[in-house]
C-alpha angles and dihedrals in degrees: 000000000000119000090247094055091040090057094048098049091052095051140064091276091066095089093050090048092049091051091047090051091057092046094049093045090054091048090052093046093243118150112240096240117154091253094049091047090053091048093048091046089059092042097052094035092053108015093169093053122102094264092044092052092047092053092046089054092051091049092047090053090047090238111167112244098229126174087260092054091048091050090050092050091047092048091051101041111020110043095084093060091045091047090051091052091050090049091049091050092048090047091054091052091047091049090054091049093050091047090052092050091047090053091050091049092050091050092047090049091053090049090052091051091049089049090052091051090048090052091048092050091047091052092053092046092050091054090054098036119109101158130078093227092056091050090049091054092049092051090048092053090049092050092050092048091048092052090049092053092048091050094050091045091052090050091050092048091050092048091050091049092050091047092051089054092048093049090049089050091050092049091052091047093051091048089054092047090053091048090050091049090053097044129087106237096215102046103021089229121124111284129232093271092053090046093051091051093047094048091048090049096051092044091050089066116075101214132170090224117091124259124199131187124200130192120198131190132190108240118244091353095154091054089048091052093047091051102042105019135250097282090060088045088056088052090056092048090053091048093053091045090053090056091048092049092052095050099035100073132139113021094348112115118207123189140170101248095193138301107349094343126104133185133204128196114208110194116193096003127123124235090255093055091047092049089051093050093048091048089052090052093046093049095045094049092051095042096076128071108219128215129204108252097215098049105012089235115164107252095184124221125327119219133194135203122213141187131185141186133200114226116248123216110287094001116151124237090245092054092047091050092048092053093047089050091050089052089052091054089048086060090049092051090045093063103281128254091078142099124239131186124216118242117247114283096254090057097036095101 
């Protein structure tokens, strides 16, 4: 949550903002789900922020705010705050564990010091002892001190074992939180944030091996949504993502780029191999006739268009993405349901 929104929701203006959120959601025909309320709270609390501008654009274009659209907005603009909260919570648990271990170590250290003093006193007493009863008392004190040390050591070992388990659990939880923050909720592919990071990372390394980027788009998806509804549209998105997941194995990185668009990063693969992979995806997607789950209506075949570009030496991630996108639109202009490759950068103009 931005600082501006954070300030508003914790002050006297919060109630007015909340009421305004409900009113504006109703005006826009948006259902008041918890996720939509959170999105609209950000939008109206900070209309010039990235999320606010994105929602304004959707409203200006009269784009319906479906559950799928809300999930996409949340995945793109909200995960960082949620991830920070998860990290803070995990940090608090970890802090308690470390404090508990530190306390156990301090107590065990004190017991060890006391044991040392007991041994020293016993040594002095033994040197001066000349009676059996005195020796018996000294041995008894030593036995008691030894049992105390063993007990404290066992407690410390148990505490350390429990803490190790808790730290391992926290690490696994944080790994899962990060995966969730980088995953598109509808398709289970990587989301736009994860894609941007991955593309920047592979482009930051100047390697002699080739690097290709492809952008894919479901043909006539808006018309499909308008005819059959957004739930059926979600079914199509999941179907296409399943095909991508099956073919994009190994080092290939597939992501939902936004809406009905997808992107694939092909590290170390030649243009010929990329063209072959994209043709396999295109053919498999269009080979099946889909049916609407709720009514079993025949939806016909779904087709996709794709474009890809091979990175040139020193080319930026933005330039590579722009050329791949231009190749996609070449496929669209060429009749759709086809794959196009971008010309080399020196001839791209």
